[in-house]
ZADO-1210 file (C-alpha; in nm, 4 decimals, padded with zeros to 6 digits):
<atoms>
<atom x="00.7695" y="00.3730" z="-00.7219" code="MET" pos="1"/>
<atom x="00.7827" y="00.0941" z="-00.4659" code="SER" pos="2"/>
<atom x="00.7651" y="00.1845" z="-00.1017" code="TRP" pos="3"/>
<atom x="00.9845" y="00.0697" z="00.1791" code="ARG" pos="4"/>
<atom x="00.8570" y="00.1026" z="00.5331" code="SER" pos="5"/>
<atom x="01.1999" y="00.1868" z="00.6749" code="ALA" pos="6"/>
<atom x="01.4062" y="00.4859" z="00.5833" code="GLY" pos="7"/>
<atom x="01.3641" y="00.7236" z="00.2957" code="LEU" pos="8"/>
<atom x="01.2234" y="00.6485" z="-00.0469" code="THR" pos="9"/>
<atom x="01.2960" y="00.8538" z="-00.3551" code="TRP" pos="10"/>
<atom x="00.9763" y="00.9666" z="-00.5238" code="VAL" pos="11"/>
<atom x="00.9719" y="01.0676" z="-00.8895" code="TYR" pos="12"/>
<atom x="00.6385" y="01.2359" z="-00.9454" code="GLU" pos="13"/>
<atom x="00.5336" y="01.2851" z="-01.3060" code="VAL" pos="14"/>
<atom x="00.2090" y="01.4604" z="-01.3911" code="ARG" pos="15"/>
<atom x="00.0785" y="01.5611" z="-01.7315" code="ALA" pos="16"/>
<atom x="00.1901" y="01.9080" z="-01.8306" code="GLY" pos="17"/>
<atom x="00.4226" y="01.9508" z="-01.5329" code="GLN" pos="18"/>
<atom x="00.7907" y="01.9050" z="-01.4741" code="GLU" pos="19"/>
<atom x="00.8971" y="01.5880" z="-01.2955" code="MET" pos="20"/>
<atom x="00.9463" y="01.6365" z="-00.9241" code="GLN" pos="21"/>
<atom x="01.2011" y="01.4309" z="-00.7334" code="ARG" pos="22"/>
<atom x="01.1972" y="01.4185" z="-00.3544" code="TYR" pos="23"/>
<atom x="01.2604" y="01.1948" z="-00.0574" code="GLU" pos="24"/>
<atom x="00.9739" y="01.0751" z="00.1542" code="LEU" pos="25"/>
<atom x="00.9652" y="00.8727" z="00.4734" code="ALA" pos="26"/>
<atom x="00.6667" y="00.6776" z="00.6063" code="PRO" pos="27"/>
<atom x="00.6659" y="00.9103" z="00.9060" code="THR" pos="28"/>
<atom x="00.5987" y="01.2021" z="00.6688" code="ASP" pos="29"/>
<atom x="00.2614" y="01.0389" z="00.6039" code="LEU" pos="30"/>
<atom x="00.1833" y="00.9500" z="00.9646" code="GLY" pos="31"/>
<atom x="00.3040" y="00.5906" z="00.9444" code="LEU" pos="32"/>
<atom x="00.5735" y="00.4299" z="01.1566" code="SER" pos="33"/>
<atom x="00.9129" y="00.3380" z="01.0163" code="ALA" pos="34"/>
<atom x="00.9981" y="-00.0304" z="01.0542" code="ALA" pos="35"/>
<atom x="01.2999" y="-00.2491" z="00.9866" code="PRO" pos="36"/>
<atom x="01.3039" y="-00.4569" z="00.6696" code="LYS" pos="37"/>
<atom x="01.2553" y="-00.7777" z="00.8695" code="ASP" pos="38"/>
<atom x="00.9199" y="-00.6473" z="00.9953" code="ALA" pos="39"/>
<atom x="00.7698" y="-00.6540" z="00.6457" code="VAL" pos="40"/>
<atom x="00.9274" y="-00.9645" z="00.4979" code="LEU" pos="41"/>
<atom x="00.7055" y="-01.2500" z="00.3951" code="GLY" pos="42"/>
<atom x="00.7933" y="-01.6153" z="00.3722" code="SER" pos="43"/>
<atom x="00.6481" y="-01.9028" z="00.1750" code="ASP" pos="44"/>
<atom x="00.3233" y="-01.8897" z="-00.0211" code="VAL" pos="45"/>
<atom x="00.1037" y="-02.0093" z="00.2658" code="ALA" pos="46"/>
<atom x="00.2523" y="-01.7544" z="00.5070" code="ALA" pos="47"/>
<atom x="00.2151" y="-01.4728" z="00.2526" code="ASN" pos="48"/>
<atom x="-00.1481" y="-01.5667" z="00.1872" code="VAL" pos="49"/>
<atom x="-00.2093" y="-01.5554" z="00.5629" code="ALA" pos="50"/>
<atom x="-00.0455" y="-01.2121" z="00.5840" code="ILE" pos="51"/>
<atom x="-00.2658" y="-01.0746" z="00.3046" code="VAL" pos="52"/>
<atom x="-00.5775" y="-01.2253" z="00.4601" code="ASN" pos="53"/>
<atom x="-00.4870" y="-01.0816" z="00.8013" code="ASP" pos="54"/>
<atom x="-00.4302" y="-00.7356" z="00.6524" code="ILE" pos="55"/>
<atom x="-00.7594" y="-00.7415" z="00.4649" code="LEU" pos="56"/>
<atom x="-00.9458" y="-00.8779" z="00.7685" code="ALA" pos="57"/>
<atom x="-00.8095" y="-00.5992" z="00.9881" code="GLY" pos="58"/>
<atom x="-00.6085" y="-00.8393" z="01.2067" code="LYS" pos="59"/>
<atom x="-00.2674" y="-00.7110" z="01.0896" code="GLU" pos="60"/>
<atom x="-00.2305" y="-00.3426" z="01.1727" code="THR" pos="61"/>
<atom x="00.1473" y="-00.3048" z="01.1844" code="GLY" pos="62"/>
<atom x="00.4250" y="-00.2487" z="00.9322" code="PRO" pos="63"/>
<atom x="00.2993" y="-00.5081" z="00.6833" code="LYS" pos="64"/>
<atom x="-00.0311" y="-00.3232" z="00.6572" code="ARG" pos="65"/>
<atom x="00.1530" y="00.0074" z="00.6321" code="ASP" pos="66"/>
<atom x="00.3573" y="-00.1118" z="00.3326" code="ILE" pos="67"/>
<atom x="00.0364" y="-00.2266" z="00.1621" code="VAL" pos="68"/>
<atom x="-00.1257" y="00.1107" z="00.2307" code="LEU" pos="69"/>
<atom x="00.1760" y="00.3019" z="00.0965" code="LEU" pos="70"/>
<atom x="00.1907" y="00.1000" z="-00.2243" code="ASN" pos="71"/>
<atom x="-00.1850" y="00.1218" z="-00.2730" code="ALA" pos="72"/>
<atom x="-00.1713" y="00.4987" z="-00.2208" code="ALA" pos="73"/>
<atom x="00.1027" y="00.5308" z="-00.4827" code="ALA" pos="74"/>
<atom x="-00.0986" y="00.3190" z="-00.7265" code="ALA" pos="75"/>
<atom x="-00.4097" y="00.5320" z="-00.6709" code="LEU" pos="76"/>
<atom x="-00.2111" y="00.8499" z="-00.7376" code="VAL" pos="77"/>
<atom x="-00.0510" y="00.6976" z="-01.0498" code="ALA" pos="78"/>
<atom x="-00.3975" y="00.6016" z="-01.1768" code="ALA" pos="79"/>
<atom x="-00.5298" y="00.9544" z="-01.1084" code="ASN" pos="80"/>
<atom x="-00.7785" y="00.8130" z="-00.8576" code="LEU" pos="81"/>
<atom x="-00.6220" y="01.0118" z="-00.5733" code="ALA" pos="82"/>
<atom x="-00.4776" y="01.3595" z="-00.5924" code="GLY" pos="83"/>
<atom x="-00.2035" y="01.3016" z="-00.3359" code="SER" pos="84"/>
<atom x="-00.0401" y="01.0302" z="-00.1299" code="LEU" pos="85"/>
<atom x="-00.2292" y="01.1283" z="00.1873" code="PRO" pos="86"/>
<atom x="-00.5570" y="01.1106" z="-00.0079" code="GLU" pos="87"/>
<atom x="-00.4538" y="00.7724" z="-00.1500" code="GLY" pos="88"/>
<atom x="-00.3724" y="00.6464" z="00.1999" code="LEU" pos="89"/>
<atom x="-00.7186" y="00.7410" z="00.3191" code="GLU" pos="90"/>
<atom x="-00.8780" y="00.5645" z="00.0227" code="GLN" pos="91"/>
<atom x="-00.6679" y="00.2533" z="00.0827" code="ALA" pos="92"/>
<atom x="-00.7540" y="00.2516" z="00.4538" code="ARG" pos="93"/>
<atom x="-01.1222" y="00.2919" z="00.3745" code="ALA" pos="94"/>
<atom x="-01.1093" y="00.0049" z="00.1265" code="SER" pos="95"/>
<atom x="-00.9603" y="-00.2278" z="00.3872" code="ILE" pos="96"/>
<atom x="-01.1833" y="-00.1066" z="00.6713" code="THR" pos="97"/>
<atom x="-01.5031" y="-00.1368" z="00.4681" code="SER" pos="98"/>
<atom x="-01.4161" y="-00.4847" z="00.3421" code="GLY" pos="99"/>
<atom x="-01.4098" y="-00.3675" z="-00.0208" code="ALA" pos="100"/>
<atom x="-01.0469" y="-00.4739" z="-00.0710" code="ALA" pos="101"/>
<atom x="-01.1171" y="-00.8212" z="00.0676" code="ARG" pos="102"/>
<atom x="-01.4291" y="-00.8560" z="-00.1468" code="GLU" pos="103"/>
<atom x="-01.2354" y="-00.7518" z="-00.4594" code="ARG" pos="104"/>
<atom x="-00.9600" y="-01.0038" z="-00.3846" code="LEU" pos="105"/>
<atom x="-01.2250" y="-01.2741" z="-00.3453" code="GLY" pos="106"/>
<atom x="-01.3678" y="-01.1871" z="-00.6860" code="ARG" pos="107"/>
<atom x="-01.0219" y="-01.1976" z="-00.8441" code="MET" pos="108"/>
<atom x="-00.9488" y="-01.5375" z="-00.6898" code="VAL" pos="109"/>
<atom x="-01.2839" y="-01.6722" z="-00.8076" code="ALA" pos="110"/>
<atom x="-01.2255" y="-01.5408" z="-01.1602" code="ALA" pos="111"/>
<atom x="-00.8790" y="-01.6953" z="-01.1734" code="SER" pos="112"/>
<atom x="-01.0268" y="-02.0380" z="-01.0969" code="LYS" pos="113"/>
<atom x="-01.2512" y="-01.9911" z="-01.3980" code="GLY" pos="114"/>
</atoms>
């Protein structure tokens, strides 16, 4: 599942031992604001790096951050690290706010430079 910050997204929720659930979900259902596609678009590599750094530094608090939070929440649910999307959102917010997400990205960048 990949989240859009504008409009509805179809969610296909599959959990072990349960039937698949299919439903529509909007960012506003989770307390986030809807935004037009243009509000979350990136650009070239340098601009996208700046966007990520601003999100992780707490400087970007708008739709670009929201789309990161939504996707992180979905990933946490898929990995069974969060029991629901709202719980995943809280974990994602806490990771950004505490600096843990930024620290982890720094470690990944350092490891990739070998």
